[in-house]
Every structure is written in C-alpha cells, then in structure tokens.
C-alpha positions in Angstrom: 3.6 14.2 -8.7 2.6 14.1 -8.9 4.5 12.6 -6.7 7.4 10.0 -6.4 8.1 6.8 -8.5 11.0 4.4 -8.0 11.6 4.1 -11.7 15.3 4.8 -12.6 15.0 5.4 -16.3 12.8 7.3 -18.8 12.7 7.0 -22.6 13.7 10.6 -23.4 16.9 12.6 -23.4 16.3 16.3 -22.8 18.5 16.9 -25.9 16.1 14.8 -28.0 13.8 16.1 -30.8 10.7 18.1 -29.9 8.7 15.1 -31.2 10.5 12.7 -28.8 10.0 15.0 -25.9 6.3 15.4 -26.5 6.0 11.7 -26.9 7.6 11.3 -23.5 5.2 13.8 -22.0 2.3 11.8 -23.4 3.8 8.6 -22.0 4.3 10.2 -18.6 0.6 11.2 -18.4 -0.4 7.7 -19.4 2.1 6.2 -16.9 0.7 8.2 -14.0 -2.9 7.6 -14.9 -2.1 3.8 -14.8 -0.2 4.2 -11.5 -2.9 6.2 -9.8 -4.8 3.2 -8.6 -1.8 1.9 -6.6 -1.2 5.3 -5.1 -4.8 5.7 -4.1 -4.8 2.2 -2.5 -1.6 3.0 -0.6 -2.4 6.6 0.2 -2.8 6.2 4.0 0.6 4.5 4.3 2.2 7.0 1.9 0.7 9.9 3.9 2.1 8.6 7.2 5.6 7.8 5.7 6.0 11.1 4.1 4.3 13.3 6.7 7.7 14.9 7.8 8.3 16.0 4.2 4.9 17.5 3.8 5.1 19.3 7.2 8.6 20.8 6.3 7.2 22.1 3.0 4.1 23.6 4.5 6.1 25.3 7.3 8.5 26.6 4.8 5.8 28.5 2.9 4.1 29.6 6.2 0.6 29.8 4.7 -1.6 32.6 6.2 -5.4 32.9 6.3 -6.7 34.3 3.1 -3.8 33.3 0.9 -3.9 31.2 -2.3 -1.6 28.2 -2.5 -0.8 26.1 -5.6 0.3 22.5 -5.4 2.0 21.1 -8.5 2.3 17.4 -9.2 0.1 16.9 -6.2 -0.9 13.2 -6.7 -3.7 12.7 -4.3 -3.0 16.0 -2.6 -2.0 15.4 0.9 0.7 18.1 1.1 -1.6 20.9 -0.2 -4.5 19.7 2.0 -2.4 20.5 5.0 -2.1 24.1 3.7 -5.8 24.3 3.0 -6.6 24.1 6.7 -4.2 27.0 7.4 -5.5 29.4 4.7 -9.2 28.8 5.5 -11.8 30.2 5.5 -11.1 32.9 3.0 -8.0 31.4 1.4 -7.8 28.5 -1.0 -5.5 25.8 -2.4 -5.3 24.7 -6.0 -4.5 21.0 -6.1 -3.1 20.1 -9.5 -1.5 17.2 -11.4 -1.1 16.2 -15.0 -2.9 13.0 -14.3 -6.7 13.1 -14.3 -6.7 9.8 -12.4 -4.6 11.3 -9.6 -6.9 14.3 -9.5 -9.9 12.0 -9.1 -8.1 10.4 -6.1 -7.4 13.8 -4.7 -11.1 14.7 -5.2 -12.2 11.7 -3.2 -9.7 12.5 -0.4 -10.8 16.2 -0.2 -14.4 15.1 0.1 -13.5 12.7 2.8 -11.8 15.6 4.7 -14.8 17.9 4.0 -12.4 20.5 2.5 -14.4 23.2 0.8 -11.6 25.6 -0.1 -9.7 23.2 -2.5 -9.9 23.6 -6.3 -8.8 20.5 -8.2 -7.3 21.1 -11.7 -5.4 19.2 -14.3 -2.3 21.3 -15.0 1.1 20.8 -16.6 3.8 22.4 -14.4 6.0 23.3 -17.4 3.3 25.7 -18.6 1.0 26.6 -15.8 -2.4 27.8 -16.9 -2.7 30.6 -14.4 -2.2 34.3 -14.6 1.0 36.1 -13.6 1.3 36.8 -9.9 -1.9 34.9 -9.0 -0.8 32.8 -6.1 1.0 33.4 -2.8 2.9 30.1 -2.5 3.7 26.9 -4.5 4.3 23.4 -3.2 5.8 20.6 -5.3 6.7 17.3 -3.6 8.8 15.1 -5.9 7.6 16.6 -9.1 10.3 18.8 -10.7 12.7 15.9 -11.1 10.3 14.0 -13.3 9.8 16.9 -15.7 11.5 17.2 -19.1 12.5 20.8 -18.3 12.5 21.4 -14.6 14.1 24.8 -15.2 11.0 25.8 -17.3 8.7 24.5 -14.6 10.5 26.5 -11.9 10.4 29.6 -14.2 6.6 29.1 -14.5 6.4 28.7 -10.8 8.1 32.0 -10.3 5.8 33.6 -12.9 2.6 32.7 -11.1 3.9 33.7 -7.7 3.3 37.2 -6.3 6.4 39.2 -5.5 7.7 37.9 -2.2 5.8 34.6 -2.6 7.5 31.4 -1.7 8.1 27.9 -3.2 8.8 24.7 -1.2 9.8 21.5 -2.9 11.2 18.1 -2.4 13.4 15.9 -4.7 15.1 12.6 -3.9 18.7 12.7 -3.0 21.2 10.6 -5.1 20.1 7.0 -5.6 23.0 5.6 -3.7 21.4 7.2 -0.6 18.1 5.5 -1.3 18.5 1.7 -1.2 14.7 1.4 -1.2 14.9 2.3 -4.9 18.4 1.3 -5.7 18.0 -2.4 -4.8 14.9 -3.2 -6.8 16.2 -1.2 -9.8 19.6 -3.0 -9.6 17.9 -6.4 -9.6 15.9 -5.5 -12.7 19.0 -4.1 -14.5 21.2 -7.0 -13.7 18.6 -9.5 -14.9 18.1 -7.6 -18.2 14.6 -6.3 -17.5 15.5 -2.6 -17.3 18.2 -0.3 -18.6 20.8 1.6 -16.5 20.0 5.3 -15.9 21.3 7.7 -18.4 22.4 11.3 -17.9 20.0 13.9 -19.2 16.8 12.1 -18.6 14.0 12.9 -16.2 13.7 10.6 -13.2 13.3 10.3 -9.5 17.0 11.0 -8.9 17.6 13.5 -11.7 18.0 16.4 -9.2 19.8 14.4 -6.5 22.6 16.9 -6.0 22.3 19.8 -3.6 24.5 22.0 -5.8 22.6 21.2 -8.9 19.3 21.8 -7.2 20.5 25.1 -5.7 21.8 26.3 -9.1 18.5 25.4 -10.8 16.4 27.3 -8.3 18.6 30.3 -8.2 18.8 30.5 -12.0 15.0 30.5 -12.1 15.1 33.8 -10.2 14.5 32.7 -6.6 16.4 34.2 -3.7 17.0 33.3 -0.1 17.3 29.6 -1.2 17.8 27.1 1.6 18.2 23.4 1.1 18.2 20.6 3.8 18.4 16.9 3.6 15.9 14.7 5.5 16.4 11.0 6.5 13.4 8.7 6.4 12.8 5.0 6.9 10.7 2.9 4.6 9.3 0.4 7.2 7.2 -2.6 6.3 6.1 -5.6 8.3 7.5 -8.2 5.9 9.3 -8.7 2.6 6.0 -9.5 1.0 4.6 -6.2 2.0 7.6 -4.4 0.6 7.3 -6.4 -2.6 3.6 -5.7 -3.1 4.1 -2.0 -2.2 6.8 -1.7 -4.8 4.5 -3.3 -7.4 1.7 -0.9 -6.6 3.8 2.3 -6.6 6.4 1.7 -9.4 4.8 1.1 -12.7 8.1 0.1 -14.4 8.8 -2.5 -11.6 5.2 -3.7 -11.9 5.2 -4.2 -15.6 8.7 -5.7 -15.7 8.1 -8.2 -13.0 4.6 -9.2 -13.9 5.7 -9.6 -17.5 8.0 -12.4 -16.4 7.4 -16.2 -16.1 6.7 -17.6 -12.7 10.3 -19.0 -12.3 11.7 -15.6 -13.3 9.4 -13.8 -10.8 10.6 -16.2 -8.0 14.2 -15.5 -9.0 13.6 -11.7 -8.8 12.0 -12.1 -5.4 14.9 -14.3 -4.1 17.5 -11.8 -5.3 15.6 -8.9 -3.9 15.2 -10.6 -0.5 18.9 -11.4 -0.4 19.9 -7.8 -1.0 17.4 -6.5 1.5 18.8 -8.8 4.2 20.9 -6.0 5.8 17.7 -4.1 6.4 15.6 -7.1 7.6 15.1 -7.7 11.3 14.8 -11.2 12.9 11.0 -10.9 12.9 11.0 -10.3 9.1 10.2 -6.6 9.2 12.2 -4.2 7.0 13.5 -0.7 7.7 15.2 0.7 4.6 16.9 4.2 4.5 15.5 7.0 2.4 16.9 10.5 1.9 15.2 13.4 0.3 16.4 17.0 -0.3 14.0 19.8 0.7 14.3 23.3 -0.7 12.6 26.7 -0.3 13.0 30.0 -2.0 11.4 33.4 -2.4 10.2 35.0 -5.7 
C-alpha cells in the first residue's frame, strides 16, 4: 500500500460476517484504484518525504546480489526499487499491490528508472500467490495496518520467506502522534462528514502501538524482532499546497470535501487552517509532525 492513506475509518469490523469482510476488500481495491492517480501525480514529493522510511526498511533486510525480494502493498514501488539496485544483476524484486492502477504507476516508474529486474504483479497480501519459501526478503511500507487480517498477511509473509529470510515493515504510530492526519480527520468528524474511528477496523493507525505490533509479528512466527520509531515532518510551502495534497492522497477526505457546497468547503478550509496555525511559519509554510513505527524480523 499499497501504501499510506490518511483515512481514519473503514466500513468493516474484523468481527463482521464473511460477506461484509469480502465487501470491504472489494471496496478497498476500488478505493486504491481511484486514489492511484493522486499518488502517481505526487510520487516525487512522496518519495522524498518518505525516503528515510524506505532506506531503513531496505537496510533492515540487507539485500544481497542474487536474492529475490517481494514488496507487498507497494503502491508505485519506490521502496522495492531501492532493493532492486542492490540485488542486481542476478537478483530480482517482485513489486506487488492489490490495485492494478497502482501497479501501472509502478510500471511507469520502473521503466523511467530502466529497471530490468523488477516483476510487477497484482497480489493480495492476505493470501500471497507464491510458493512456500520462494523469496529471501519481504518489504511492506504502511500496508499491514490496512488489511482486514494483518496476522494472516504476516503469516503468509513468513510462509513465502525462505528460512532465515527477513521482513521489514512500517506502520503509522498512534494518531495522536500524527497531527498531519488527526487535524483533517477531526475537522471532518466534528462537521459531521466522517465518523469517529472504531476499534476492530483496518486503518492507518490500527497498528499504532509498539506492543501490539510486536505481539502480532512474534505470533506470526518471526524472531529477533526489533521495532523503532521515526520522526518525520510533512513540509509544504503553503496551506493551499497542504490542502491540495490531502485531497490527492486521501480519498475519504477528497470525497467528503468535494461533496460539500462551496460555503461548506470554505468553512472546512478555515477550520483546518486555524488548527494548523501552530505548525505554520510567518511565511505561510507548514511543518507538521509525523511518526511511524518501523519493524524487522527473521523467519
């Protein structure tokens, strides 16, 4: 996840019926197909902002020439593409996502970089269509937290890893540590355009607890688990840039805001700007804290 949405809520409880869960999965695929255009447009800025996260993950798996690396929920693939350079020429990277539109964006980026050792596949991380012990390492940046059953996904991750293979992943820390997402979500909730988050649903902050994350990884059979937190700053030149970026990257924010009347949109903008004032410099630029959890383990 593909990658990493700011949406707080999702329409399914993990305790719901099989039909409701499958409906959520279908909605999730549709959601990311619709969101892909925004991520592709913003990919250069996203790549720069999240480069420290991708570097940490790639260093954690320590890819060697000749190895085979799998990236799950890859979005447009920037983390796995870093590994592709390190396993070349004999090694390869499987860049995968549930969204075909995201994979098309990754295909274009791989072509731009002239990467010849990247295989692009549409895969669901909860049942990975690969043989047992077929890859040396797995990467997943902000993907497991969005899955209905992250434990099943981690179990599948371990299944496809060779003995001694490694996984590296990122999830967002608790939402209170991430005002870049908390503030827009709070504005929508308070104005009645979104619902408060519920326990037991997938979402960007569903694994925002170091202990919960450790337990989940260890219960999936991984050993030598290490977890670190990393502070980032979401920096934009102006409030307008922040607002447009949020519209592009968060489909829920996009649909909620653009479904409003012009006066309502202006009210949302005003409330958002007011709450972002503590992170706004005199020149109008914004620098908003972000915190992610990074984890690695051995199969």
